[in-house]
LODREN-783079 format. One line per 8 residues: for each residue y, z, x of N, C-alpha, C, O. Coordinates in steps of 0.1 Angstrom, whole numbers, padded with zeros to 4 digits. Example, Ala and Ser with C-alpha at 12.3 -4.5 7.8 and 13.67 -1.06 7.14 Angstrom:
REM LODREN-783079
-0057 0078 0132 -0045 0078 0123 -0033 0078 0132 -0033 0085 0142 ~ -0022 0071 0128 -0011 0071 0137 0000 0079 0129 0011 0080 0134 $
This chain:
REM LODREN-783079
-0282 -0038 -0790 -0281 -0036 -0771 -0289 -0039 -0761 -0300 -0041 -0766 ~ -0289 -0039 -0750 -0298 -0044 -0743 -0297 -0033 -0728 -0287 -0027 -0723 ~ -0312 -0035 -0724 -0317 -0026 -0712 -0315 -0036 -0698 -0326 -0041 -0695 ~ -0307 -0040 -0691 -0311 -0040 -0676 -0315 -0036 -0664 -0309 -0026 -0660 ~ -0321 -0039 -0659 -0324 -0032 -0648 -0323 -0042 -0637 -0328 -0053 -0637 ~ -0309 -0034 -0620 -0309 -0049 -0614 -0318 -0035 -0604 -0323 -0024 -0607 ~ -0317 -0043 -0590 -0327 -0042 -0578 -0320 -0046 -0569 -0317 -0058 -0566 ~ -0315 -0034 -0561 -0301 -0038 -0549 -0305 -0034 -0533 -0308 -0022 -0534 $
-0305 -0036 -0524 -0309 -0027 -0513 -0302 -0013 -0512 -0290 -0016 -0512 ~ -0303 -0005 -0511 -0301 0007 -0509 -0286 0005 -0501 -0276 0011 -0507 ~ -0283 0000 -0491 -0270 0002 -0485 -0259 -0009 -0497 -0247 -0010 -0494 ~ -0264 -0014 -0506 -0254 -0019 -0514 -0250 -0013 -0528 -0239 -0015 -0534 ~ -0264 -0006 -0532 -0258 0003 -0544 -0243 0007 -0552 -0241 0009 -0564 ~ -0233 0008 -0540 -0225 0013 -0540 -0215 0003 -0547 -0209 0007 -0556 ~ -0215 -0005 -0543 -0207 -0017 -0544 -0215 -0026 -0553 -0206 -0034 -0556 ~ -0225 -0029 -0558 -0234 -0028 -0567 -0229 -0023 -0584 -0227 -0030 -0594 $
-0229 -0014 -0582 -0224 -0005 -0594 -0209 -0003 -0597 -0204 -0003 -0609 ~ -0201 -0003 -0586 -0187 -0008 -0587 -0186 -0020 -0596 -0181 -0019 -0607 ~ -0191 -0033 -0589 -0188 -0046 -0596 -0194 -0050 -0611 -0191 -0059 -0618 ~ -0205 -0038 -0612 -0208 -0036 -0632 -0197 -0032 -0637 -0190 -0037 -0646 ~ -0196 -0016 -0628 -0181 -0012 -0634 -0167 -0025 -0642 -0162 -0030 -0653 ~ -0168 -0027 -0629 -0156 -0032 -0636 -0156 -0045 -0638 -0145 -0049 -0643 ~ -0169 -0057 -0636 -0168 -0070 -0646 -0173 -0059 -0658 -0162 -0057 -0662 ~ -0181 -0052 -0665 -0187 -0053 -0676 -0183 -0038 -0685 -0182 -0039 -0697 $
-0182 -0029 -0681 -0180 -0012 -0685 -0162 -0013 -0685 -0155 -0008 -0694 ~ -0156 -0019 -0673 -0141 -0017 -0675 -0138 -0025 -0685 -0130 -0021 -0694 ~ -0143 -0034 -0685 -0136 -0046 -0700 -0140 -0040 -0713 -0131 -0041 -0722 ~ -0151 -0035 -0717 -0153 -0026 -0730 -0147 -0016 -0729 -0144 -0010 -0739 ~ -0144 -0012 -0718 -0133 0002 -0719 -0121 0004 -0722 -0115 0013 -0727 ~ -0115 -0017 -0716 -0103 -0016 -0721 -0102 -0022 -0736 -0094 -0017 -0743 ~ -0109 -0030 -0740 -0112 -0029 -0755 -0113 -0019 -0765 -0106 -0018 -0776 ~ -0120 -0013 -0761 -0119 0001 -0771 -0107 0010 -0767 -0104 0021 -0772 $
-0102 0007 -0758 -0085 0016 -0757 -0077 0009 -0765 -0072 0016 -0774 ~ -0072 -0007 -0765 -0064 -0017 -0773 -0069 -0011 -0786 -0059 -0004 -0790 ~ -0077 -0011 -0792 -0081 -0007 -0806 -0077 0003 -0807 -0070 0003 -0818 ~ -0076 0012 -0803 -0075 0032 -0805 -0057 0028 -0804 -0049 0033 -0812 ~ -0049 0017 -0791 -0035 0016 -0795 -0031 0013 -0805 -0022 0017 -0811 ~ -0037 0006 -0806 -0033 0001 -0820 -0036 0007 -0831 -0033 -0002 -0840 ~ -0039 0015 -0836 -0041 0026 -0843 -0034 0038 -0845 -0036 0047 -0854 ~ -0021 0038 -0833 -0012 0044 -0833 -0005 0045 -0835 0000 0035 -0833 $
0007 0057 -0843 0019 0055 -0849 0030 0049 -0841 0030 0053 -0829 ~ 0040 0040 -0846 0048 0040 -0831 0050 0053 -0822 0046 0056 -0810 ~ 0057 0060 -0832 0063 0073 -0825 0050 0077 -0816 0055 0081 -0806 ~ 0040 0079 -0815 0024 0082 -0812 0022 0076 -0797 0019 0081 -0786 ~ 0026 0061 -0802 0022 0053 -0791 0035 0052 -0777 0032 0054 -0766 ~ 0049 0050 -0780 0060 0054 -0775 0060 0065 -0765 0065 0065 -0753 ~ 0052 0079 -0771 0050 0092 -0769 0042 0090 -0756 0046 0095 -0746 ~ 0032 0083 -0757 0021 0081 -0749 0023 0079 -0733 0032 0071 -0731 $
0017 0082 -0720 0017 0079 -0711 0005 0074 -0705 -0003 0083 -0707 ~ 0000 0064 -0700 -0015 0063 -0701 -0015 0069 -0683 -0026 0075 -0684 ~ -0012 0071 -0672 -0011 0082 -0660 -0012 0096 -0664 -0017 0103 -0655 ~ -0007 0102 -0678 -0010 0112 -0682 -0022 0113 -0690 -0028 0124 -0689 ~ -0026 0103 -0696 -0033 0104 -0709 -0050 0101 -0697 -0061 0105 -0701 ~ -0048 0094 -0685 -0058 0092 -0677 -0057 0099 -0663 -0060 0094 -0652 ~ -0050 0111 -0666 -0052 0119 -0651 -0057 0120 -0641 -0054 0118 -0629 ~ -0067 0124 -0646 -0083 0126 -0638 -0086 0113 -0637 -0086 0113 -0625 $
-0089 0103 -0639 -0093 0088 -0637 -0077 0087 -0619 -0078 0086 -0606 ~ -0068 0088 -0628 -0059 0085 -0613 -0063 0094 -0600 -0063 0089 -0589 ~ -0065 0105 -0602 -0065 0117 -0596 -0080 0113 -0586 -0080 0117 -0574 ~ -0091 0106 -0592 -0100 0107 -0590 -0096 0096 -0577 -0100 0099 -0566 ~ -0089 0082 -0581 -0089 0074 -0576 -0084 0075 -0561 -0086 0068 -0551 ~ -0074 0092 -0563 -0065 0092 -0553 -0074 0102 -0542 -0071 0104 -0530 ~ -0086 0108 -0549 -0092 0120 -0537 -0105 0111 -0533 -0113 0115 -0525 ~ -0106 0097 -0539 -0116 0089 -0533 -0109 0077 -0521 -0116 0069 -0514 $
-0098 0077 -0522 -0091 0072 -0510 -0087 0079 -0501 -0090 0074 -0490 ~ -0079 0094 -0499 -0082 0102 -0495 -0093 0103 -0480 -0091 0101 -0467 ~ -0102 0108 -0488 -0119 0109 -0483 -0120 0100 -0476 -0124 0104 -0465 ~ -0118 0088 -0478 -0122 0077 -0470 -0113 0073 -0456 -0115 0067 -0445 ~ -0102 0079 -0461 -0088 0074 -0453 -0096 0085 -0440 -0101 0081 -0430 ~ -0094 0100 -0444 -0097 0109 -0434 -0111 0105 -0426 -0113 0108 -0414 ~ -0119 0099 -0433 -0132 0099 -0427 -0133 0081 -0414 -0140 0077 -0405 ~ -0123 0076 -0422 -0118 0066 -0407 -0115 0073 -0398 -0122 0074 -0388 $
-0099 0079 -0403 -0095 0085 -0389 -0100 0097 -0382 -0095 0102 -0372 ~ -0111 0103 -0390 -0123 0115 -0381 -0131 0105 -0373 -0134 0108 -0362 ~ -0133 0097 -0376 -0142 0087 -0368 -0136 0077 -0355 -0143 0074 -0345 ~ -0126 0075 -0357 -0112 0072 -0347 -0110 0084 -0340 -0103 0081 -0330 ~ -0113 0097 -0339 -0108 0103 -0332 -0121 0112 -0324 -0123 0121 -0316 ~ -0129 0104 -0332 -0143 0110 -0326 -0148 0104 -0312 -0155 0107 -0302 ~ -0141 0092 -0315 -0149 0074 -0305 -0135 0078 -0288 -0137 0075 -0276 ~ -0124 0085 -0295 -0116 0085 -0284 -0121 0101 -0275 -0120 0101 -0263 $
-0125 0109 -0281 -0132 0122 -0276 -0140 0115 -0264 -0148 0106 -0264 ~ -0136 0123 -0253 -0141 0119 -0241 -0159 0125 -0240 -0166 0124 -0230 ~ -0164 0129 -0253 -0171 0139 -0251 -0183 0127 -0257 -0195 0130 -0256 ~ -0179 0115 -0263 -0189 0104 -0271 -0183 0091 -0262 -0181 0080 -0267 ~ -0181 0094 -0250 -0179 0079 -0242 -0192 0073 -0241 -0194 0063 -0235 $
């Protein structure tokens, strides 16, 4: 196991974290999940629904997308307000 330290400008922190998660940790998670699925009996595998097994993950994606969309809408409406002209 290696420990890496990556320094990025503060405004790129979220982007760097997301790229590392996608390119490194998600691939590892996928491999572990594949191994888990291979060990299931046919009945267990066919009864499984990834959207149920990972409902927390799907919910998180929906929530951050909604929060982002709401913030974009808020800023757009704010810029149209006569108070911010």
